[in-house]
C-alpha positions in Angstrom: 20.3 -12.4 2.5 21.4 -12.0 -1.5 22.4 -9.2 -2.7 19.3 -8.7 -4.8 17.3 -9.2 -1.4 19.3 -6.4 0.1 17.9 -4.1 -2.3 14.2 -4.3 -1.3 14.9 -5.0 2.5 17.8 -3.4 4.4 19.1 -4.2 8.1 20.5 -2.1 10.9 21.9 -3.1 14.4 22.0 -0.2 16.6 22.9 -1.4 20.3 20.2 -3.6 21.2 17.9 -3.0 18.2 17.6 -4.3 15.0 15.9 -1.6 12.1 14.3 -3.3 9.4 13.5 -1.4 6.5 11.2 -2.4 3.5 13.0 -0.5 1.1 11.0 -0.3 -2.4 10.0 3.6 -2.1 9.5 4.2 -5.4 6.4 1.3 -5.5 5.6 2.9 -1.8 6.8 -0.3 -0.5 4.5 -2.5 -2.1 5.1 -6.1 -1.1 6.3 -8.8 -4.0 7.3 -11.8 -3.0 11.4 -10.9 -3.2 10.2 -8.5 -0.7 8.5 -11.0 1.7 11.3 -13.6 1.9 14.0 -10.9 2.3 11.9 -9.6 4.9 11.9 -13.1 6.7 15.2 -13.7 6.4 16.0 -10.4 7.8 13.4 -11.1 10.9 15.3 -14.6 11.3 18.8 -12.5 11.2 17.5 -10.8 14.5 16.3 -13.6 16.0 19.1 -15.4 15.8 21.1 -12.5 17.0 21.4 -12.5 21.0 22.5 -9.0 20.9 19.2 -7.9 19.4 16.5 -7.3 22.0 13.7 -5.4 20.3 13.0 -5.3 16.3 11.8 -2.2 14.6 9.8 -2.6 11.5 9.8 0.8 9.3 9.0 1.7 5.6 11.6 3.8 3.4 10.2 7.2 1.7 6.8 8.5 2.0 4.8 5.5 2.9 5.0 2.7 5.4 3.5 0.0 3.0 0.8 0.3 0.0 -0.2 -3.3 0.5 0.8 -6.4 -1.8 2.3 -5.8 -5.1 -0.6 -6.0 -7.8 0.7 -3.9 -10.6 4.8 -2.7 -10.5 7.4 -4.0 -12.7 8.6 -6.2 -10.0 5.5 -8.3 -9.6 6.6 -12.0 -9.1 4.0 -14.2 -8.5 4.8 -16.4 -11.1 8.2 -17.3 -9.8 9.8 -19.8 -7.4 11.5 -18.8 -4.4 13.2 -21.0 -1.7 10.3 -21.6 0.2 10.4 -21.3 4.5 7.0 -23.4 5.4 6.0 -27.0 4.1 3.7 -26.0 1.5 5.0 -27.2 -1.9 5.6 -24.7 -4.6 2.7 -23.0 -6.2 4.3 -22.4 -9.7 2.4 -24.4 -12.3 -0.2 -25.6 -9.9 -3.8 -25.5 -11.4 -7.0 -23.8 -10.4 -7.4 -22.4 -7.1 -4.5 -24.4 -5.8 -1.9 -21.7 -7.6 -3.4 -19.0 -5.5 -4.3 -21.0 -2.1 -0.8 -22.6 -1.9 1.3 -19.5 -2.6 -0.7 -17.2 0.1 -0.5 -19.9 2.5 3.1 -19.6 2.3 4.0 -16.0 1.8 1.1 -14.2 3.4 -1.0 -16.3 6.4 2.3 -18.5 7.0 4.7 -16.1 7.1 2.5 -13.3 9.2 1.7 -16.4 11.5 5.6 -16.9 12.0 6.6 -13.0 12.2 3.8 -12.6 15.2 5.4 -15.6 17.1 9.0 -14.0 17.2 10.0 -13.9 20.8 11.3 -10.8 20.8 9.1 -7.7 21.0 8.4 -5.9 17.5 7.5 -2.5 16.8 6.0 -1.2 13.7 7.0 2.2 12.6 4.3 3.6 10.4 4.3 6.8 8.4 1.9 7.6 5.2 -0.1 4.6 4.0 -0.4 1.3 5.5 -2.6 -0.2 3.2 -4.2 -3.6 3.0 -0.8 -6.2 3.1 0.3 -3.3 4.7 -1.8 -3.9 7.6 -0.5 -7.2 7.9 2.9 -6.1 8.5 2.0 -3.9 11.3 -0.6 -6.2 12.8 2.2 -8.8 13.4 3.9 -6.4 15.4 3.3 -5.8 19.0 3.3 -2.3 19.0 2.5 0.2 16.8 3.9 3.8 16.6 2.4 6.0 13.8 3.1 9.2 12.9 0.0 12.1 12.6 -0.4 11.6 8.9 -0.6 8.0 8.9 -3.6 6.4 7.6 -5.0 2.7 7.6 -7.1 1.1 5.0 -8.5 -2.3 3.6 -10.3 -1.8 0.3 -10.3 -5.1 -1.0 -13.7 -5.6 -0.4 -14.4 -3.6 -3.8 -12.2 -6.7 -5.3 -15.1 -9.0 -3.8 -12.8 -10.3 -1.4 -13.4 -10.0 2.5 -10.2 -8.8 3.8 -6.6 -9.2 3.6 -5.1 -12.6 4.0 -4.2 -12.2 7.8 -7.8 -11.7 9.1 -7.2 -9.9 12.2 -10.0 -6.9 11.6 -12.2 -8.5 14.3 -9.6 -8.5 16.8 -7.5 -5.1 16.0 -10.7 -3.3 16.1 -14.3 -3.7 17.5 -16.2 -5.7 15.2 -19.0 -3.0 14.3 -15.9 -0.7 13.6 -14.3 -3.6 11.5 -17.5 -3.6 9.3 -17.1 -0.1 8.5 -13.8 -0.5 8.0 -14.2 -3.1 5.2 -17.6 -2.1 4.1 -16.6 1.4 3.0 -13.0 0.7 2.3 -12.0 4.4 3.4 -9.1 5.6 5.0 -8.5 5.6 8.8 -6.7 8.2 10.3 -3.8 7.3 12.8 -5.9 9.5 15.3 -9.3 7.5 15.0 -6.9 4.3 14.8 -5.4 5.0 18.4 -9.1 5.9 19.6 -10.0 2.2 18.8 -6.6 0.8 19.9 -5.2 -0.5 17.1 -2.4 2.3 17.5 -0.2 2.6 20.4 0.9 6.1 20.2 0.4 9.1 17.5 3.4 11.5 17.1 4.2 14.2 14.6 6.3 12.8 11.5 9.6 14.8 12.5 9.9 12.8 15.6 8.3 9.4 14.8 12.0 7.9 14.1 13.1 9.3 17.8 9.8 8.5 19.8 9.9 4.9 18.2 13.6 4.2 19.0 13.5 5.5 22.4 10.3 3.2 23.5 12.1 0.5 21.8 15.3 1.4 24.2 13.5 1.2 26.9 11.9 -2.2 26.4 15.4 -3.2 25.6 16.2 -2.7 29.4 13.7 -5.6 30.3 14.9 -9.4 30.7 15.0 -11.1 27.3 13.1 -14.0 28.7 11.1 -12.3 30.8 9.8 -10.1 27.4 9.3 -13.4 25.4 7.0 -15.0 27.9 5.0 -12.2 28.3 4.6 -11.8 24.5 3.5 -15.6 24.4 1.1 -15.2 26.9 -0.7 -12.1 25.5 -0.6 -13.8 22.1 -2.1 -16.9 23.7 -4.7 -15.1 24.9 -5.7 -13.8 21.5 -5.7 -16.9 20.5 -8.0 -18.2 23.1 -10.2 -15.4 22.3 -10.5 -16.9 18.4 -7.8 -15.2 16.5 -6.2 -17.9 15.1 -9.6 -19.8 14.5 -11.3 -16.6 12.8 -7.9 -16.4 10.4 -8.5 -19.9 9.2 -12.2 -19.5 8.6 -11.7 -16.2 6.7 -8.8 -17.6 4.6 -11.2 -20.3 2.8 -13.6 -17.1 2.4 -10.9 -15.2 1.1 -10.1 -18.2 -1.5 -13.5 -18.9 -2.4 -13.7 -15.5 -3.4 -10.6 -15.7 -5.8 -11.7 -18.3 -7.5 -15.5 -16.9 -7.7 -13.7 -14.0 -9.2 -12.2 -16.0 -11.7 -15.4 -17.6 -12.9 -17.4 -14.2 -13.2 -14.5 -11.9 -14.5 -11.8 -14.0 -15.7 -9.6 -12.8 -13.3 -8.7 -13.4 -9.5 -8.6 -9.7 -8.4 -12.3 -8.9 -10.0 -10.4 -6.8 -12.6 -8.3 -4.7 -10.2 -4.8 -3.7 -10.5 -3.1 -1.1 -8.6 -4.2 2.0 -10.9 -7.8 0.8 -11.2 -8.0 0.3 -7.3 -6.3 3.8 -6.6 -8.9 5.4 -8.9 -11.6 3.7 -7.2 -10.1 5.0 -4.1 -10.0 8.4 -5.0 -13.9 8.6 -6.4 -14.8 7.0 -3.0 -13.0 9.8 -1.1 -14.2 12.5 -3.5 
């Protein structure tokens, strides 16, 4: 990783554990492309280290992640990066190709690759886990949340049917997923646990201790046994339609982007981070 990348994603090894930290706390760990590529490099580093048995993903500061960066000074959608997939560079592409190609690489493609990491992964979630933040938590095998954590995907407000890694109908009962998306309201950690989306809810002050204890106990299992068990369960999910659902919804997602631009002149329907936050506050008032 470059020095710049290390600023937005931190990497630490504690015995058999790799701790990867999203590190843009001043922007609530909103994910720009710099962070996404740095995260990919950190995960690759953990995969390549045979001493690492379990990977823990966490966020610095008050929140796990406020989602994709749609308004910070570090927003970098027009920049080129050294790509990790086989899609071409999105920069300079006309029409809907720009957004489609970029999101195949940095959102859907990367998230799918991270889900398939053969080592167990645990998301340690505190505070906000919103939209793109859901994608990072959902690709992990286990989620441990603080009792003040909350989850939401408010992008239907933009006219978009959920984030690119569309796991909603598999993480939640479909009727609950409709409520989650139609209203765009916060789901508490407690309710997320009741719905089976979260493995454990603990007080904020013991979140790290509980998560790392769980990771260390998992790390005592045979490496190949863990890899095969993970592959078996991921394959079962895909046989139940998870991958096919994502392929279908990714097309709807990008139709929505193009529709928004035709109607409003903006791919996000005129919403930036500030407008989304304001609309959320009005909804919950």
